[in-house]
C-alpha positions in Angstrom: -12.4 -102.4 -55.9 -10.1 -104.5 -53.7 -10.4 -105.3 -50.1 -9.2 -102.6 -47.5 -5.7 -103.2 -46.3 -5.3 -104.2 -42.7 -4.0 -101.4 -40.2 -5.5 -98.4 -42.1 -8.2 -96.3 -40.5 -11.5 -95.6 -42.1 -12.0 -92.0 -43.3 -14.7 -91.3 -40.7 -12.4 -92.4 -37.9 -9.7 -89.9 -39.0 -12.2 -87.1 -39.1 -13.5 -87.8 -35.6 -10.0 -87.9 -34.1 -9.0 -84.6 -35.7 -12.2 -82.9 -34.3 -11.4 -84.1 -30.9 -7.8 -82.9 -31.1 -8.9 -79.4 -32.3 -11.5 -79.2 -29.5 -8.9 -79.9 -26.8 -6.5 -77.4 -28.4 -9.1 -74.7 -28.3 -9.9 -75.5 -24.7 -6.3 -75.2 -23.7 -5.9 -71.9 -25.6 -9.0 -70.4 -23.9 -7.7 -71.6 -20.5 -4.3 -70.0 -21.1 -5.8 -66.7 -22.2 -8.1 -66.6 -19.2 -5.2 -67.3 -16.8 -3.0 -64.6 -18.5 -5.8 -62.1 -18.5 -6.5 -62.6 -14.8 -2.8 -62.3 -14.0 -2.5 -59.1 -16.0 -5.6 -57.7 -14.4 -4.2 -58.6 -10.9 -1.0 -56.8 -11.8 -2.4 -53.5 -13.1 -5.6 -53.3 -11.0 -3.9 -51.6 -8.0 -2.3 -49.1 -10.3 -5.6 -48.3 -12.0 -7.3 -47.8 -8.6 -4.6 -45.4 -7.5 -4.5 -43.5 -10.8 -8.2 -42.9 -11.1 -8.8 -42.1 -7.4 -8.4 -38.6 -5.9 -5.7 -39.3 -3.4 -2.7 -37.9 -1.5 0.4 -39.2 0.2 0.9 -38.8 4.0 4.0 -36.8 4.7 6.2 -36.3 7.7 6.3 -32.5 8.5 4.4 -29.8 10.3 1.4 -27.6 10.0 1.0 -23.9 10.9 -1.6 -22.2 13.0 -2.2 -18.7 11.7 -4.8 -16.0 11.5 -5.2 -13.4 8.8 -4.9 -9.8 9.8 -4.1 -6.2 8.7 -0.9 -4.6 9.8 0.0 -0.9 10.0 3.8 -0.4 9.7 5.1 1.5 12.8 8.5 3.2 12.6 10.7 5.6 14.5 10.6 8.3 11.9 10.3 12.0 11.3 9.8 14.3 8.3 12.2 17.1 7.3 10.5 20.4 6.4 11.8 23.0 4.0 11.9 26.6 5.3 11.7 28.2 1.9 9.7 27.6 -1.3 11.7 26.3 -4.3 12.9 23.4 -6.4 14.1 20.2 -4.7 17.5 18.8 -5.6 18.4 15.5 -3.8 22.0 14.9 -2.8 21.5 11.2 -1.8 19.5 8.4 -3.3 16.2 7.1 -1.9 16.8 4.3 0.5 20.4 5.4 1.3 21.7 5.4 4.9 23.2 8.6 6.1 25.1 9.9 9.1 23.7 12.5 11.5 24.0 15.9 10.0 24.5 14.7 6.4 23.2 17.0 3.6 20.3 15.1 2.0 18.5 17.7 -0.2 18.7 21.3 -1.3 15.7 23.6 -2.0 16.4 26.5 -4.4 14.3 29.6 -4.5 11.8 29.2 -7.3 12.2 32.8 -8.5 15.8 32.2 -9.6 15.7 28.4 -10.2 15.4 28.8 -14.0 18.6 30.9 -14.2 20.4 28.5 -11.9 19.2 25.5 -14.0 20.4 27.3 -17.2 23.8 27.9 -15.6 24.0 24.3 -14.5 23.1 23.1 -17.9 25.8 25.3 -19.5 28.4 24.0 -17.0 27.4 20.4 -17.7 27.5 21.0 -21.4 31.0 22.5 -21.2 32.1 19.6 -19.0 30.6 17.0 -21.4 32.3 18.6 -24.4 35.7 18.9 -22.7 35.5 15.3 -21.4 34.6 14.0 -24.9 37.5 15.9 -26.5 40.1 14.9 -23.9 38.8 11.3 -24.0 39.5 11.2 -27.7 43.0 12.7 -27.3 43.8 10.4 -24.4 42.6 7.4 -26.4 44.8 8.3 -29.4 47.8 8.8 -27.2 47.3 5.6 -25.4 47.0 3.7 -28.7 50.3 5.3 -29.8 51.9 4.3 -26.5 50.7 0.7 -26.8 52.1 0.5 -30.4 55.5 1.9 -29.2 55.7 -0.7 -26.4 54.9 -3.5 -28.9 57.8 -2.3 -31.0 60.1 -2.1 -28.0 59.2 -5.7 -27.1 60.0 -6.9 -30.6 63.3 -5.0 -30.7 64.3 -6.5 -27.4 63.8 -10.0 -28.8 65.7 -9.0 -31.9 68.6 -7.7 -29.7 68.8 -11.0 -27.8 69.3 -12.8 -31.1 72.2 -10.5 -32.2 73.8 -10.7 -28.8 73.8 -14.5 -28.9 75.3 -14.4 -32.4 77.9 -11.8 -31.1 76.9 -9.6 -34.0 78.3 -6.3 -32.7 77.3 -4.2 -35.7 73.6 -5.2 -35.6 73.6 -5.1 -31.8 74.7 -1.5 -31.8 72.1 -0.7 -34.4 69.3 -2.3 -32.4 70.5 -0.5 -29.2 70.1 2.8 -31.0 66.6 2.0 -32.3 65.6 0.9 -28.7 66.9 4.2 -27.3 64.7 6.1 -29.8 61.7 4.0 -29.1 62.1 4.4 -25.3 62.4 8.2 -25.9 59.1 8.2 -27.8 57.5 6.0 -25.1 58.5 8.5 -22.4 57.0 11.4 -24.5 53.8 9.4 -25.0 53.5 8.7 -21.2 54.2 12.3 -20.4 51.4 13.4 -22.9 48.9 11.0 -21.3 49.7 12.3 -17.9 49.4 15.9 -19.1 46.0 15.2 -20.6 44.9 13.6 -17.3 46.1 16.6 -15.3 44.3 19.0 -17.7 41.1 16.9 -17.3 41.4 17.1 -13.5 42.1 20.8 -13.6 39.2 21.6 -15.8 36.8 19.4 -13.7 38.1 21.2 -10.6 37.5 24.6 -12.2 34.0 23.7 -13.2 33.3 22.4 -9.7 34.6 25.6 -8.2 32.4 27.6 -10.6 29.4 25.6 -9.5 30.3 26.1 -5.8 30.7 29.9 -6.3 27.4 29.9 -8.1 25.7 28.1 -5.3 27.3 30.4 -2.7 25.9 33.4 -4.6 22.4 32.1 -4.1 22.7 33.0 -0.4 19.4 32.8 1.3 17.8 31.4 -1.8 19.3 28.0 -1.1 18.2 25.8 1.8 20.3 22.7 2.6 18.2 20.1 4.4 20.2 17.7 6.7 19.4 14.6 8.6 18.9 15.0 12.4 20.2 11.5 13.2 21.8 8.6 11.6 19.0 7.2 9.5 17.7 5.8 6.3 16.3 8.4 3.9 13.0 7.8 2.2 11.2 10.2 -0.3 7.8 8.4 0.3 5.7 10.5 2.6 2.1 9.8 3.8 1.4 12.3 6.6 1.1 9.6 9.3 4.8 9.6 10.4 4.1 11.1 13.8 1.0 9.0 14.6 2.2 5.4 14.0 5.3 5.7 16.2 6.5 2.9 18.5 6.8 5.4 21.3 3.2 6.5 21.0 1.6 5.5 24.4 -1.9 5.4 22.7 -0.7 3.2 19.9 -3.1 0.3 20.8 -6.0 2.7 21.0 -5.7 4.1 17.5 -8.4 3.3 15.0 -6.9 3.3 11.5 -10.2 4.5 10.1 -9.7 7.9 11.8 -6.4 8.6 10.0 -6.3 8.8 6.2 -2.9 8.5 4.5 -2.0 11.0 1.8 0.9 9.2 0.1 3.1 11.0 -2.3 6.7 10.7 -3.5 9.1 13.6 -3.7 11.2 13.5 -6.8 14.1 15.5 -8.3 12.9 18.9 -9.5 9.7 19.0 -7.5 8.4 22.5 -6.6 7.7 22.7 -2.9 6.2 25.4 -0.7 7.7 26.6 2.6 6.6 24.3 5.4 6.3 21.2 3.2 7.9 17.9 4.0 10.7 17.0 1.6 11.8 13.6 2.9 11.6 11.4 5.9 14.3 9.7 7.9 13.9 6.4 9.6 15.9 6.0 12.8 16.9 2.8 14.6 16.1 0.7 11.5 13.6 -1.5 13.3 10.1 -2.4 12.1 7.2 -2.7 14.4 3.6 -3.5 13.4 0.2 -2.6 14.7 -1.8 -5.7 13.9 -5.6 -6.0 13.9 -6.8 -9.6 13.8 -9.7 -11.7 15.1 -9.0 -14.2 17.9 -11.9 -16.2 19.3 -12.2 -17.3 23.0 -9.5 -15.0 24.3 -6.8 -16.8 22.3 -4.7 -13.8 21.4 -1.0 -14.2 22.1 0.2 -12.6 25.3 2.9 -9.9 25.7 6.3 -11.5 25.2 5.0 -14.4 23.0 7.1 -15.4 20.0 5.2 -15.4 16.7 6.0 -15.2 13.0 4.6 -12.8 10.4 4.2 -13.7 6.7 3.4 -11.0 4.1 1.8 -13.1 1.4 1.9 -10.4 -1.3 5.6 -9.7 -0.7 7.4 -13.0 0.3 6.8 -16.6 1.3 9.3 -16.4 4.2 7.8 -15.8 7.6 9.7 -13.2 9.8 10.2 -14.0 13.5 8.7 -11.4 15.8 7.8 -10.7 19.5 4.5 -9.5 20.8 5.1 -6.3 22.8 1.5 -5.7 24.0 -2.1 -6.4 23.0 -5.5 -5.0 23.7 -9.0 -6.3 22.8 -10.8 -3.7 20.6 -14.5 -4.3 20.9 -15.1 -0.8 19.4 -13.9 -2.3 16.1 -15.2 -5.8 16.4 -16.3 -8.4 19.0 -13.2 -10.6 18.6 -10.8 -8.0 17.2 -7.5 -7.5 19.0 -4.8 -4.9 18.4 -1.3 -6.2 18.8 1.9 -4.3 19.0 4.6 -6.6 17.4 8.3 -6.0 16.8 9.9 -7.9 13.9 13.3 -9.4 14.6 14.9 -7.6 11.7 14.3 -4.6 9.6 12.1 -5.4 6.6 13.3 -3.3 3.7 10.3 -4.2 1.5 8.1 -2.3 4.0 10.1 0.9 3.9 7.7 2.7 1.5 4.5 1.1 2.7 2.2 2.0 5.5 -0.2 -1.0 5.6 -0.1 -4.6 4.4 -2.1 -7.8 4.8 -0.4 -10.5 6.9 -0.7 -14.0 8.2 0.1 -14.1 11.9 1.6 -17.5 12.7 1.1 -18.3 16.4 2.3 -22.0 16.5 2.9 -25.2 14.7 2.5 -29.0 15.2 4.8 -31.7 13.8 4.0 -35.3 12.8 2.3 -37.2 10.0 0.4 -34.7 7.9 -2.6 -35.4 5.6 -5.1 -33.1 3.9 -8.3 -32.6 5.9 -10.2 -33.9 2.9 -8.6 -37.3 3.6 -10.4 -37.7 6.9 -13.6 -39.7 7.1 -16.0 -41.0 9.7 -17.5 -44.4 9.9 -19.9 -44.6 12.8 -18.3 -42.8 15.6 -14.8 -43.6 14.4 -12.6 -41.0 12.6 -10.1 -42.4 10.1 -8.8 -42.4 6.6 -9.1 -44.7 3.6 -5.6 -46.1 3.1 -4.5 -48.0 0.0 -3.7 -51.6 0.9 -3.6 -54.8 -1.3 -5.1 -53.2 -4.3 -7.9 -51.1 -2.7 -8.6 -48.3 -0.2 -9.4 -49.7 3.2 -10.8 -47.7 6.2 -8.2 -47.2 9.0 -9.0 -45.5 12.2 -6.7 -42.5 13.1 -6.3 -40.0 15.9 -6.4 -36.4 14.8 -3.8 -34.5 16.9 -4.3 -31.0 15.4 -5.8 -29.3 12.4 -5.6 -25.9 10.8 -8.6 -26.4 8.5 -6.5 -27.4 5.5 -4.2 -30.1 6.8 -4.2 -32.3 9.9 -1.5 -34.0 12.0 -2.7 -37.6 12.8 -1.6 -40.7 14.6 -2.2 -44.2 13.0 -0.6 -43.6 9.6 2.9 -43.9 8.3 4.9 -41.6 6.1 4.2 -42.5 2.4 0.8 -44.0 3.0 -1.6 -43.1 0.2 -4.9 -41.9 1.4 -8.1 -41.2 -0.6 -9.5 -37.8 -0.5 -13.2 -37.1 0.1 -13.2 -40.1 2.3 -16.7 -39.5 3.6 -18.0 -40.5 0.1 -16.4 -44.0 0.3 -17.8 -47.1 1.8 
């Protein structure tokens, strides 16, 4: 073997250099991975903290102060009694407003009601048959009239063409055809009018026959009228005269002493003489007799403005005024009876006598957080607020609370607060 040429490394030297180079390459790669991993962790860590923490956002708004209660609907109303026994026939719809003296219902003597009904059915059958027949005749005649008018329109266009061409022969011919079409149009119009008059005459005759039949009933027919301008309701419970806004003993009433017997009068009901057929609600105002618990003499005074929410019926709270109030220790130590007038008539309460309510006595505005977000650390009250990637304790002042939410000072709108703060560090 010849001597090694100058300038060439030995094999062992090349192996050692390659190892060193690979070592430094791995070290640099590991360092880069570590730096990138830490950066990625720093970026997503706050989001993970928020996502996996039970938290809420402080909002700018208000909280309500309310107490639950039971309301008895109080109305200016009366029931209308039938003087005879018989079958009820209503002349107006339930919930309709009527003028004073308006005929609301009729009661026919039950002994002859079957014959009256048979006669009424016969008259209705004759009217239905006649209406159907005349409707078909009128429909056919109107279709013929439309077809004639279409032909007239086409002939008028054709006439314009001949006139422009100064074609006297065809012009005269089309004039003759138009005259004939217009004569037929007039006949069709007259026929439609004749059918309409026949329909009105027949309907009038049937109405007159019904009127004479009703008149023949004489004393077997009682017409029940409204006493005053009122809203008619067929829902009756027997408490109409008790829960009245003019009752001087309204605040002394114990609802347990008065059982409602609700029933609804419907078309065709058999009623006995002396029975209530419908009730009328005057003045269209709604008052409430509210029973609710107020601790420490905190019941609203007469004249106080409140709001009433009916949770089962609507989310909206109705403005109202307290007319009077009285503590009812006979019902419960902290129970008060309040006479309240709603600002507007609540139609949803027309057919009800009692309903659960929330009586809203006030509100407070500011920064609102859930009560669960409040925590104590030592003697300080505060909340854990998300700052720089973690929740940090921050002292706040609780201005007011309704048990579910609290108005606080020391936070900003949009601050994220951790719930169940007492469990945090």
